[in-house]
KEKE-3310 file (N, C-alpha, C; in steps of 0.2 Angstrom, whole numbers, plus 5000, padded with zeros to 4 digits):
npx = (5622:5634:5629:5621:5626:5635:5624:5621:5632:5635:5629:5621:5619:5627:5624:5613:5600:5599:5590:5586:5572:5563:5569:5566:5553:5540:5524:5507:5492:5483:5474:5472:5470:5458:5448:5453:5450:5438:5428:5415:5406:5393:5384:5390:5394:5402:5412:5420:5433:5439:5439:5432:5432:5447:5449:5440:5446:5458:5453:5450:5462:5470:5460:5457:5467:5478:5487:5493:5501:5510:5506:5507:5505:5494:5489:5485:5480:5479:5468:5463:5464:5461:5455:5463:5478:5480:5477:5491:5498:5499:5496:5480:5467:5452:5438:5424:5425:5433:5433:5438:5452:5469:5480:5472:5467:5479:5482:5472:5474:5486:5483:5479:5489:5497:5503:5504:5503:5503:5500:5508:5512:5526:5526:5517:5503:5494:5490:5477:5473:5474:5483:5499:5517:5528:5538:5534:5541:5548:5540:5530:5534:5538:5525:5519:5527:5522:5510:5511:5514:5520:5524:5529:5522:5527:5521:5522:5517:5511:5525:5542:5551:5565:5568:5566:5578:5585:5575:5569:5578:5579:5568:5570:5580:5572:5563:5571:5575:5565:5567:5558:5554:5552:5546:5550:5543:5546:5541:5548:5557:5547:5543:5552:5555:5542:5544:5554:5566:5581:5581:5592:5597:5605:5606:5593:5591:5600:5591:5578:5568:5557:5554:5544:5544:5537:5521:5505:5498:5483:5466:5468:5473:5482:5489:5495:5503:5509:5518:5525:5532:5539:5547:5555:5563:5571:5577:5589:5594:5589:5587:5599:5603:5594:5589:5590:5582:5579:5569:5562:5547:5532:5521:5502:5496:5483:5475:5459:5450:5440:5446:5456:5458:5457:5468:5477:5478:5486:5498:5500:5504:5515:5524:5527:5532:5544:5550:5555:5547:5537:5522:5509:5492:5476:5461:5445:5444:5435:5425:5430:5433:5435:5444:5453:5457:5464:5474:5482:5486:5495:5506:5518:5521:5522:5534:5545:5543:5548:5561:5575:5588:5584:5586:5582:5571:5577:5573:5575:5574:5563:5552:5541:5530:5532:5539:5554:5558:5569:5576:5587:5587:5586:5589:5606:5612:5600:5585:5570:5560:5549:5538:5531:5517:5512:5503:5485:5479:5469:5473:5483:5502:5513:5530:5546:5558:5576:5585:5596:5592:5582:5590:5596:5611:5620:5634:5627:5612:5596:5582:5564:5549:5533:5526:5512:5503:5511:5517:5529:5540:5552:5570:5582:5595:5607:5608:5597:5579:5563:5547:5533:5516:5508:5496:5486:5491:5494:5505:5518:5527:5539:5550:5567:5577:5593:5605:5618)
npy = (5574:5571:5559:5565:5572:5562:5554:5565:5564:5551:5544:5534:5527:5516:5503:5501:5496:5502:5505:5518:5521:5528:5540:5549:5546:5536:5541:5538:5528:5514:5500:5492:5494:5502:5495:5482:5463:5464:5456:5455:5460:5460:5462:5473:5483:5495:5496:5485:5474:5478:5482:5493:5501:5504:5514:5521:5529:5530:5541:5550:5555:5560:5571:5578:5586:5578:5572:5583:5587:5576:5563:5547:5534:5519:5508:5491:5478:5464:5450:5451:5443:5428:5412:5400:5400:5403:5390:5392:5393:5406:5421:5427:5439:5439:5435:5441:5452:5459:5462:5467:5464:5465:5470:5482:5489:5494:5501:5510:5518:5523:5531:5542:5548:5543:5530:5511:5499:5483:5468:5454:5439:5431:5417:5402:5406:5419:5431:5433:5420:5418:5413:5411:5417:5407:5397:5402:5415:5420:5419:5426:5439:5443:5443:5454:5464:5464:5468:5480:5485:5496:5495:5483:5475:5463:5452:5441:5430:5412:5406:5401:5411:5409:5405:5419:5426:5422:5421:5434:5443:5435:5438:5451:5449:5444:5453:5464:5458:5459:5470:5481:5495:5494:5498:5490:5483:5476:5464:5458:5461:5463:5451:5443:5452:5448:5435:5437:5440:5449:5457:5458:5471:5478:5468:5468:5481:5480:5474:5479:5492:5499:5494:5484:5487:5481:5479:5477:5492:5497:5504:5516:5526:5520:5510:5518:5525:5515:5510:5520:5521:5510:5513:5524:5516:5510:5496:5486:5494:5501:5512:5516:5512:5517:5530:5539:5531:5519:5516:5515:5507:5512:5508:5513:5528:5534:5544:5552:5542:5532:5533:5541:5556:5574:5579:5569:5565:5574:5572:5560:5562:5572:5564:5553:5560:5566:5553:5550:5542:5531:5539:5532:5533:5527:5528:5532:5540:5545:5550:5559:5570:5588:5593:5581:5580:5593:5590:5579:5585:5595:5605:5610:5599:5588:5594:5591:5578:5573:5577:5581:5575:5564:5558:5549:5554:5553:5547:5559:5560:5553:5554:5555:5554:5563:5564:5570:5572:5573:5577:5580:5591:5600:5618:5615:5611:5613:5608:5598:5597:5587:5587:5578:5573:5560:5557:5556:5564:5579:5590:5602:5601:5613:5619:5621:5622:5617:5623:5616:5603:5598:5597:5608:5612:5618:5632:5645:5653:5651:5651:5649:5640:5635:5622:5616:5627:5638:5647:5660:5658:5664:5669:5659:5652:5638:5640:5645:5645:5638:5642:5632:5624:5607:5598:5585:5570:5575:5586:5596:5604:5608:5618:5621:5633:5635:5648:5651)
npz = (5731:5724:5718:5708:5700:5694:5687:5678:5670:5665:5651:5640:5627:5622:5620:5611:5601:5582:5572:5565:5570:5582:5588:5596:5610:5604:5599:5600:5599:5608:5607:5621:5635:5636:5628:5627:5627:5619:5608:5604:5593:5588:5597:5603:5595:5593:5602:5598:5597:5580:5564:5562:5574:5575:5562:5563:5577:5570:5562:5571:5577:5567:5562:5574:5580:5587:5578:5573:5582:5585:5588:5581:5578:5576:5586:5584:5596:5606:5600:5588:5580:5568:5575:5571:5559:5543:5529:5523:5533:5538:5548:5550:5550:5560:5551:5552:5560:5555:5540:5530:5529:5534:5528:5522:5531:5535:5525:5526:5539:5533:5524:5532:5535:5545:5557:5557:5569:5575:5585:5592:5599:5608:5610:5611:5611:5610:5623:5624:5619:5605:5590:5592:5588:5590:5582:5571:5568:5557:5546:5550:5553:5539:5534:5541:5536:5523:5526:5527:5541:5553:5566:5578:5593:5603:5614:5628:5633:5636:5635:5638:5649:5649:5636:5629:5630:5618:5609:5607:5600:5589:5583:5580:5570:5559:5557:5553:5542:5532:5527:5529:5539:5556:5572:5585:5599:5614:5625:5635:5647:5656:5656:5663:5675:5682:5684:5695:5690:5686:5672:5658:5652:5644:5632:5629:5624:5613:5605:5605:5601:5610:5626:5638:5655:5666:5676:5667:5664:5674:5675:5686:5700:5709:5702:5692:5702:5707:5695:5694:5705:5704:5692:5699:5708:5699:5697:5692:5684:5671:5665:5662:5648:5640:5627:5612:5600:5609:5622:5638:5644:5651:5649:5644:5643:5652:5653:5651:5652:5664:5678:5685:5692:5689:5693:5694:5681:5677:5684:5677:5665:5667:5672:5665:5654:5661:5662:5649:5641:5629:5624:5623:5620:5628:5626:5622:5611:5602:5611:5620:5635:5634:5644:5645:5634:5629:5637:5634:5622:5626:5622:5628:5638:5630:5621:5631:5634:5621:5620:5611:5617:5623:5635:5649:5665:5681:5699:5712:5724:5738:5750:5763:5755:5746:5730:5721:5704:5691:5675:5662:5648:5632:5629:5630:5648:5653:5663:5666:5680:5692:5703:5713:5723:5730:5742:5747:5756:5761:5760:5751:5749:5755:5748:5753:5742:5737:5723:5718:5722:5713:5702:5696:5695:5688:5688:5684:5681:5682:5671:5676:5672:5675:5668:5663:5663:5658:5666:5672:5683:5688:5690:5695:5706:5709:5724:5729:5735:5729:5731:5731:5729:5732:5726:5733:5727:5716:5705:5703:5690:5680:5669:5668:5661:5657:5659:5661)
capx = (5625:5638:5625:5616:5632:5638:5619:5622:5639:5633:5624:5620:5619:5631:5622:5606:5598:5599:5586:5584:5566:5561:5574:5561:5549:5535:5518:5500:5486:5483:5468:5471:5469:5452:5444:5453:5448:5430:5426:5408:5403:5386:5380:5393:5399:5405:5418:5423:5440:5436:5442:5428:5436:5453:5448:5437:5450:5463:5450:5451:5470:5470:5455:5454:5473:5482:5492:5497:5507:5515:5503:5508:5504:5487:5492:5480:5484:5478:5462:5461:5466:5455:5458:5468:5481:5478:5480:5498:5502:5501:5491:5474:5463:5445:5435:5418:5427:5440:5431:5443:5459:5474:5483:5467:5466:5485:5481:5467:5478:5491:5480:5478:5496:5498:5507:5500:5504:5501:5501:5508:5515:5532:5524:5510:5497:5493:5487:5469:5471:5475:5489:5506:5522:5532:5539:5531:5543:5551:5533:5526:5537:5534:5517:5518:5530:5518:5503:5513:5514:5527:5527:5527:5522:5527:5520:5526:5512:5513:5533:5547:5555:5571:5569:5566:5585:5587:5571:5567:5583:5577:5561:5571:5582:5567:5559:5576:5577:5559:5569:5554:5557:5546:5549:5551:5541:5546:5537:5554:5559:5543:5541:5559:5552:5536:5548:5558:5574:5583:5583:5600:5594:5610:5605:5585:5591:5602:5586:5571:5566:5554:5553:5538:5548:5532:5515:5501:5493:5475:5462:5466:5480:5485:5492:5498:5507:5514:5522:5530:5537:5544:5554:5560:5568:5577:5579:5592:5597:5587:5588:5606:5603:5589:5591:5587:5581:5578:5566:5558:5539:5530:5514:5498:5493:5475:5471:5453:5446:5436:5449:5461:5455:5461:5475:5480:5479:5492:5502:5503:5507:5521:5530:5528:5537:5550:5552:5557:5542:5532:5516:5502:5486:5472:5457:5441:5444:5427:5421:5434:5430:5438:5450:5456:5459:5469:5480:5485:5489:5498:5512:5525:5521:5526:5539:5548:5545:5551:5566:5581:5593:5580:5589:5576:5573:5577:5570:5581:5571:5557:5553:5535:5525:5534:5545:5557:5561:5572:5577:5591:5583:5590:5596:5612:5612:5593:5582:5563:5558:5543:5538:5524:5513:5508:5497:5478:5476:5465:5476:5491:5509:5517:5536:5551:5563:5582:5585:5600:5589:5579:5594:5600:5618:5626:5635:5624:5606:5590:5574:5560:5543:5528:5524:5505:5499:5516:5519:5535:5540:5558:5576:5584:5602:5607:5607:5590:5574:5557:5539:5528:5511:5506:5489:5486:5490:5496:5512:5521:5530:5542:5556:5571:5581:5601:5607:5625)
capy = (5578:5567:5556:5569:5574:5556:5554:5569:5563:5545:5543:5527:5523:5512:5496:5500:5495:5510:5505:5523:5523:5530:5544:5551:5542:5535:5544:5536:5525:5507:5499:5487:5496:5505:5491:5475:5459:5464:5453:5456:5464:5458:5466:5479:5485:5502:5494:5479:5474:5477:5487:5498:5506:5506:5517:5529:5530:5535:5548:5556:5557:5564:5575:5582:5589:5572:5571:5589:5588:5571:5557:5543:5527:5518:5500:5485:5474:5456:5447:5453:5437:5422:5407:5397:5402:5399:5384:5392:5395:5414:5423:5429:5442:5437:5439:5444:5459:5464:5460:5470:5462:5469:5475:5486:5493:5497:5506:5517:5522:5526:5537:5547:5551:5539:5523:5506:5495:5477:5464:5446:5436:5426:5411:5397:5408:5427:5432:5431:5412:5417:5411:5416:5416:5403:5392:5406:5421:5424:5419:5432:5444:5445:5445:5460:5468:5464:5472:5487:5487:5500:5494:5476:5473:5456:5449:5436:5424:5405:5405:5400:5416:5408:5406:5425:5430:5421:5423:5440:5444:5431:5441:5458:5449:5443:5460:5469:5455:5461:5477:5486:5498:5492:5498:5485:5484:5470:5462:5454:5462:5464:5443:5442:5454:5445:5429:5440:5440:5455:5457:5460:5477:5480:5465:5471:5488:5479:5470:5482:5500:5501:5488:5485:5483:5480:5476:5481:5498:5496:5512:5517:5531:5515:5507:5523:5527:5509:5509:5527:5519:5505:5516:5528:5511:5509:5490:5483:5501:5500:5520:5518:5509:5521:5534:5539:5524:5515:5519:5510:5509:5511:5507:5517:5534:5531:5550:5552:5536:5534:5531:5547:5563:5580:5580:5561:5566:5578:5568:5556:5566:5575:5559:5550:5566:5566:5546:5548:5537:5532:5543:5528:5534:5522:5530:5532:5547:5548:5554:5562:5577:5593:5593:5577:5580:5597:5588:5575:5589:5600:5607:5610:5594:5584:5596:5589:5570:5573:5581:5577:5572:5557:5555:5548:5556:5551:5551:5561:5560:5550:5555:5556:5555:5568:5562:5575:5571:5578:5575:5585:5592:5606:5619:5611:5612:5613:5603:5599:5593:5587:5586:5572:5571:5552:5556:5556:5570:5584:5597:5603:5602:5619:5616:5628:5618:5620:5623:5611:5597:5596:5596:5615:5612:5622:5638:5650:5654:5647:5654:5643:5641:5631:5620:5617:5635:5642:5654:5662:5658:5666:5667:5655:5651:5634:5638:5649:5641:5640:5640:5629:5621:5602:5596:5578:5564:5581:5586:5603:5601:5615:5617:5625:5633:5637:5655:5650)
capz = (5724:5718:5713:5702:5694:5691:5683:5673:5664:5662:5647:5640:5621:5619:5618:5608:5593:5579:5565:5563:5572:5589:5589:5603:5613:5600:5602:5597:5602:5607:5611:5625:5641:5636:5625:5630:5621:5617:5602:5603:5587:5586:5603:5604:5589:5593:5606:5599:5593:5573:5558:5564:5580:5572:5556:5569:5579:5565:5560:5576:5577:5561:5562:5580:5583:5589:5573:5572:5591:5587:5589:5575:5579:5578:5587:5586:5601:5605:5598:5582:5573:5567:5579:5567:5554:5535:5525:5522:5539:5539:5552:5545:5554:5560:5546:5555:5564:5550:5535:5523:5530:5539:5524:5519:5537:5537:5519:5527:5542:5531:5519:5536:5536:5551:5556:5559:5573:5577:5591:5591:5604:5607:5613:5607:5610:5613:5629:5624:5615:5598:5588:5593:5583:5590:5576:5564:5567:5549:5541:5553:5552:5533:5534:5545:5533:5517:5527:5529:5546:5556:5573:5581:5598:5604:5620:5631:5636:5634:5632:5645:5650:5649:5629:5627:5627:5611:5605:5604:5594:5582:5578:5577:5565:5554:5556:5549:5534:5527:5523:5531:5546:5560:5577:5589:5605:5617:5633:5637:5653:5660:5660:5670:5683:5685:5687:5700:5688:5683:5665:5654:5648:5637:5627:5627:5619:5606:5600:5604:5601:5616:5630:5644:5661:5673:5675:5664:5668:5675:5675:5693:5701:5712:5696:5690:5706:5707:5691:5695:5711:5702:5688:5703:5710:5694:5698:5687:5679:5663:5663:5659:5642:5636:5623:5606:5597:5614:5628:5643:5642:5656:5647:5641:5645:5653:5652:5646:5654:5671:5685:5686:5693:5684:5695:5692:5674:5677:5686:5674:5658:5668:5675:5657:5650:5663:5661:5641:5639:5625:5624:5619:5622:5626:5627:5616:5606:5599:5616:5626:5636:5633:5648:5643:5627:5630:5642:5630:5617:5628:5618:5634:5641:5624:5620:5636:5631:5615:5620:5608:5622:5622:5640:5653:5670:5688:5705:5717:5733:5739:5757:5766:5750:5741:5726:5717:5699:5686:5668:5658:5641:5629:5628:5635:5655:5656:5666:5667:5686:5693:5712:5715:5730:5731:5748:5746:5760:5758:5761:5747:5752:5753:5751:5749:5738:5736:5717:5717:5724:5708:5696:5694:5698:5685:5691:5683:5686:5677:5671:5678:5670:5675:5662:5662:5663:5655:5670:5672:5689:5692:5689:5702:5707:5714:5730:5729:5735:5725:5735:5727:5731:5726:5727:5733:5720:5710:5702:5701:5684:5677:5666:5671:5656:5658:5657:5660)
cpx = (5629:5633:5622:5621:5633:5631:5620:5627:5639:5627:5625:5619:5621:5628:5615:5606:5597:5597:5584:5576:5567:5567:5572:5556:5542:5529:5512:5495:5486:5477:5465:5469:5462:5447:5444:5453:5440:5430:5418:5404:5396:5382:5384:5399:5403:5411:5422:5430:5439:5439:5438:5431:5442:5452:5444:5442:5457:5458:5451:5458:5471:5467:5455:5461:5479:5488:5498:5502:5511:5513:5503:5505:5497:5486:5486:5484:5479:5472:5460:5463:5460:5458:5463:5470:5478:5481:5489:5503:5502:5495:5485:5470:5456:5440:5428:5419:5433:5439:5435:5450:5464:5479:5478:5467:5473:5485:5478:5472:5484:5489:5479:5483:5499:5501:5503:5504:5500:5504:5503:5511:5522:5532:5518:5504:5498:5489:5479:5468:5472:5482:5495:5513:5527:5533:5536:5536:5544:5544:5529:5527:5537:5529:5515:5522:5524:5512:5505:5514:5521:5528:5524:5527:5521:5527:5524:5523:5514:5521:5536:5551:5561:5573:5569:5572:5589:5582:5567:5571:5580:5571:5563:5575:5578:5565:5565:5577:5571:5562:5563:5556:5551:5548:5546:5548:5541:5545:5543:5556:5554:5541:5547:5557:5546:5539:5553:5566:5575:5586:5590:5598:5599:5609:5599:5588:5596:5596:5580:5571:5563:5553:5548:5543:5543:5525:5511:5497:5485:5473:5460:5472:5483:5489:5496:5505:5512:5518:5527:5534:5541:5550:5558:5565:5573:5580:5583:5596:5595:5587:5594:5607:5598:5590:5587:5588:5579:5575:5562:5552:5536:5522:5511:5497:5485:5471:5465:5448:5442:5440:5454:5457:5459:5467:5479:5482:5485:5498:5505:5507:5515:5527:5530:5533:5544:5554:5555:5551:5537:5524:5511:5498:5480:5466:5452:5441:5439:5425:5424:5432:5436:5444:5455:5462:5465:5475:5485:5488:5493:5505:5519:5525:5525:5532:5546:5548:5548:5557:5571:5586:5591:5584:5584:5576:5576:5574:5576:5580:5564:5557:5545:5530:5528:5541:5547:5561:5565:5575:5581:5587:5587:5585:5601:5612:5605:5590:5575:5564:5550:5543:5530:5522:5510:5502:5491:5475:5474:5467:5482:5496:5511:5525:5541:5559:5569:5583:5589:5596:5584:5584:5597:5607:5624:5629:5632:5618:5600:5584:5570:5554:5539:5525:5516:5501:5504:5517:5525:5536:5545:5563:5578:5591:5601:5605:5600:5585:5566:5551:5534:5521:5509:5500:5490:5486:5491:5503:5513:5527:5533:5548:5561:5578:5589:5602:5615:5626)
cpy = (5575:5562:5559:5571:5568:5554:5557:5566:5554:5544:5537:5523:5518:5506:5495:5499:5502:5506:5512:5526:5525:5534:5548:5546:5540:5538:5540:5534:5518:5507:5495:5489:5498:5499:5482:5470:5458:5461:5454:5462:5464:5462:5472:5483:5492:5502:5489:5479:5471:5482:5493:5505:5509:5512:5523:5531:5535:5541:5553:5560:5562:5571:5582:5586:5584:5573:5577:5589:5583:5564:5553:5537:5525:5509:5495:5481:5468:5456:5450:5448:5431:5416:5404:5401:5399:5393:5385:5394:5403:5415:5427:5433:5439:5440:5442:5453:5463:5461:5460:5467:5467:5473:5482:5492:5496:5503:5512:5522:5525:5531:5543:5550:5548:5533:5516:5500:5489:5474:5457:5445:5431:5419:5407:5400:5415:5427:5430:5423:5413:5415:5414:5414:5412:5398:5396:5412:5424:5424:5426:5438:5448:5446:5452:5466:5469:5469:5479:5490:5492:5500:5487:5477:5467:5454:5443:5429:5416:5403:5402:5406:5413:5408:5414:5429:5427:5422:5430:5445:5442:5435:5449:5456:5447:5449:5465:5465:5457:5467:5482:5489:5496:5493:5492:5487:5478:5471:5458:5455:5462:5455:5440:5445:5450:5439:5430:5438:5446:5454:5459:5466:5478:5475:5466:5478:5487:5476:5476:5491:5503:5495:5489:5482:5481:5479:5481:5486:5497:5505:5516:5522:5526:5511:5513:5525:5520:5508:5515:5525:5515:5507:5521:5524:5509:5502:5487:5487:5501:5507:5520:5515:5514:5528:5535:5533:5518:5518:5513:5513:5507:5509:5512:5523:5532:5539:5550:5546:5536:5534:5536:5553:5568:5580:5574:5561:5568:5576:5563:5557:5568:5569:5556:5555:5567:5559:5546:5542:5537:5535:5537:5528:5529:5524:5530:5540:5550:5551:5557:5568:5581:5593:5589:5578:5587:5594:5584:5578:5593:5600:5606:5603:5588:5586:5592:5581:5569:5576:5578:5574:5566:5554:5555:5551:5551:5554:5550:5560:5558:5550:5559:5559:5559:5566:5568:5570:5574:5574:5581:5586:5599:5612:5615:5615:5613:5608:5603:5594:5592:5584:5583:5572:5565:5552:5558:5562:5574:5589:5597:5605:5609:5616:5623:5623:5620:5620:5615:5603:5594:5596:5602:5615:5616:5628:5644:5652:5652:5651:5649:5644:5635:5629:5619:5622:5639:5648:5654:5662:5663:5664:5665:5655:5645:5633:5642:5644:5644:5638:5637:5624:5615:5598:5587:5575:5569:5580:5594:5601:5608:5613:5623:5628:5637:5642:5655:5657)
cpz = (5719:5714:5707:5698:5691:5684:5677:5667:5664:5656:5642:5633:5618:5617:5615:5600:5589:5572:5561:5565:5581:5591:5596:5604:5606:5603:5597:5601:5602:5611:5617:5633:5640:5633:5625:5625:5620:5611:5600:5599:5587:5590:5605:5600:5588:5598:5605:5595:5584:5569:5560:5567:5576:5567:5561:5572:5575:5562:5565:5577:5572:5560:5568:5582:5586:5584:5572:5577:5589:5586:5582:5574:5581:5579:5589:5591:5601:5603:5591:5576:5573:5572:5578:5562:5549:5534:5524:5528:5541:5543:5546:5551:5553:5555:5548:5556:5558:5544:5527:5524:5533:5534:5522:5526:5539:5531:5522:5533:5540:5527:5525:5537:5543:5550:5558:5562:5574:5582:5589:5599:5604:5608:5609:5605:5612:5619:5630:5621:5611:5595:5589:5588:5586:5586:5570:5565:5560:5544:5545:5552:5544:5532:5534:5538:5526:5519:5527:5536:5549:5563:5575:5589:5599:5611:5623:5635:5634:5631:5639:5644:5648:5643:5626:5627:5620:5607:5602:5600:5589:5578:5575:5571:5557:5552:5550:5542:5531:5522:5524:5538:5549:5566:5581:5597:5609:5623:5637:5642:5658:5661:5664:5675:5685:5688:5693:5699:5687:5675:5662:5650:5643:5632:5625:5623:5613:5601:5598:5605:5607:5619:5637:5650:5666:5671:5670:5667:5668:5675:5683:5695:5705:5707:5693:5695:5708:5702:5691:5700:5708:5696:5693:5706:5705:5694:5692:5681:5673:5661:5659:5652:5637:5633:5617:5601:5602:5619:5632:5642:5649:5656:5646:5644:5644:5654:5649:5649:5661:5677:5687:5688:5689:5688:5694:5686:5672:5678:5682:5667:5662:5670:5669:5653:5654:5663:5655:5640:5635:5627:5620:5622:5623:5630:5621:5615:5605:5604:5621:5628:5635:5638:5647:5637:5626:5633:5638:5623:5620:5625:5623:5637:5635:5622:5625:5636:5626:5614:5616:5612:5621:5631:5647:5660:5676:5694:5710:5724:5734:5746:5758:5762:5745:5736:5721:5711:5695:5679:5665:5651:5638:5631:5634:5642:5659:5661:5666:5675:5686:5701:5712:5722:5730:5737:5745:5753:5756:5758:5756:5752:5750:5755:5749:5749:5736:5729:5716:5718:5719:5702:5693:5698:5694:5690:5690:5685:5679:5677:5671:5675:5671:5669:5660:5660:5660:5658:5671:5680:5693:5689:5695:5700:5709:5720:5732:5732:5732:5730:5731:5731:5728:5730:5729:5728:5714:5710:5702:5696:5681:5672:5668:5665:5658:5655:5656:5666)
residu = (MET:LYS:THR:LEU:LEU:PHE:PHE:LEU:ALA:GLY:LEU:SER:SER:ILE:TYR:THR:LEU:ASP:ASN:GLY:LEU:ALA:ARG:THR:PRO:PRO:MET:GLY:TRP:ASN:SER:TRP:GLU:ARG:PHE:ARG:CYS:ASN:THR:ASP:CYS:LEU:ASN:ASP:PRO:GLU:ASN:CYS:ILE:GLY:GLU:LYS:LEU:TYR:MET:GLN:ILE:ALA:ASP:ARG:ILE:ALA:GLU:ASP:GLY:TYR:LYS:ASP:VAL:GLY:TYR:GLN:TYR:VAL:ASN:VAL:ASP:ASP:CYS:TRP:MET:ALA:ARG:LYS:ARG:GLY:PRO:ASP:GLY:LYS:LEU:GLN:ALA:ASP:PRO:ASP:ARG:PHE:PRO:SER:GLY:MET:LYS:ALA:LEU:GLY:ASP:TYR:ILE:HIS:SER:LYS:GLY:LEU:LYS:PHE:GLY:ILE:TYR:GLU:ASP:PHE:GLY:THR:GLU:THR:CYS:GLY:GLY:PHE:PRO:GLY:SER:LYS:PHE:PHE:MET:GLU:THR:ASP:ALA:GLN:THR:PHE:ALA:ASP:TRP:GLY:VAL:ASP:LEU:LEU:LYS:LEU:ASP:GLY:CYS:TYR:SER:ASN:VAL:GLU:ASP:MET:THR:SER:GLY:TYR:PRO:ILE:MET:GLU:PHE:PHE:LEU:ASN:LYS:THR:GLY:ARG:PRO:ILE:LEU:TYR:SER:CYS:SER:TRP:PRO:ALA:TYR:PHE:VAL:ALA:ASN:ASP:LYS:ILE:PRO:ASP:TYR:LYS:ALA:ILE:ALA:LYS:SER:CYS:ASN:ILE:TRP:ARG:ASN:TYR:ASP:ASP:ILE:GLN:ASP:SER:TRP:ASP:SER:VAL:ALA:ASP:ILE:ILE:GLY:TYR:TYR:GLY:LYS:ASN:LYS:GLY:ASN:PHE:SER:ASP:VAL:ALA:GLY:PRO:GLY:ASN:PHE:ASN:ASP:PRO:ASP:MET:ILE:ILE:VAL:GLY:ASN:PHE:GLY:LEU:SER:LYS:GLU:GLN:GLN:LYS:SER:GLN:MET:ALA:LEU:TRP:ALA:ILE:MET:ALA:ALA:PRO:LEU:ILE:MET:SER:THR:ASP:LEU:ARG:LYS:ILE:ASP:PRO:TYR:SER:LYS:ALA:LEU:LEU:GLN:HIS:LYS:GLY:VAL:ILE:ALA:ILE:ASN:GLN:ASP:PRO:LEU:GLY:GLN:PRO:GLY:ALA:LEU:LEU:VAL:ASP:MET:ASN:GLN:ILE:GLN:PHE:TRP:PHE:ARG:PRO:VAL:THR:PRO:GLN:GLY:SER:VAL:ALA:PHE:ALA:ILE:LEU:TYR:THR:GLY:SER:GLY:GLY:THR:PRO:GLU:LYS:LEU:SER:VAL:GLN:CYS:GLN:THR:VAL:GLY:MET:VAL:GLY:PRO:GLY:ALA:TYR:ASN:VAL:THR:GLU:VAL:PHE:ASP:GLY:ARG:PHE:ILE:GLY:MET:PHE:LYS:PRO:THR:ASP:ASN:ILE:ASN:ILE:THR:VAL:ASN:PRO:SER:GLY:VAL:PHE:PHE:ALA:LYS:ALA:VAL:TYR:LEU:GLY)
# end
């Protein structure tokens, strides 16, 4: 209980970048997990990394309800470039796959009321083997600004991890120098973690709006559960520096792809909401099934993710494949909580949970509502118990509004 009270009291935004962006976790779409580095537009024109894909996705976000619930960014990931820079040293799009150029693509995305994100790499090459930004950071920052870019994801392949501590802030300086507000997404800490080093999260939060902490997500429950487990451990105390303007990024939402069951899709959405994570979809919105679409657009889940406190949640209990997570939310004194059953046994778990165990520690009462179906569960005090059922690899997700 002392740990929980300390967490509630110890908010963190002392060390953070404040460029006016990402006051809540950014929401949007990214091509990488679903479409990877498919550059074969001759034989696979519907799924290759080219302007057609991004324009069609922008259409779907604008016209199919995603924009209305908060999704904004259309993010081009790796493999968009030509293999060589232009004669002036500037990046250039692959002319066959992006015949209109990146400025025109950005203009199209903006015409839909959306924002334009792009990918580069801190090293000499991107992870896909295209030109990196090393030695060209000022040129690239200005190029992105000239194209109307609103978000830069800067990866870290083909670079020395020791150079990142000074190098990533240099790109922040050049982005700010352009005068254009560009949300800065850093992969800096993920490369430290991959090399068994503890990142300096206070320094990262001074330069980055969002940052990747861990491995790339894959289209499987094992991958999602592994990321959730890593975030629960909070090694290096990265949650301490997160808040409005600065958020940890556990990677993309894979709801609507191939690897997750319906229960597992709900679990990812709930935990990303609890963790105050960016909601960056990576699925084919042109072909998505109704269940996944409704889940991605669930207003109750999004409201918790976008709660203006911006405080990420914490893992309170992890025992026998049951995890208790909670996150402080508005109105003051209220909490969202998730009980995750990571096991794969065929029988749901039935639990009787004391309310203070999931963050309800105020002296008064709470109204508790299940998030996904909006069902009112009841009014509870901290010493009361809630009886719940959690399905295998599923989640019980609720909001407890403090009544005083």
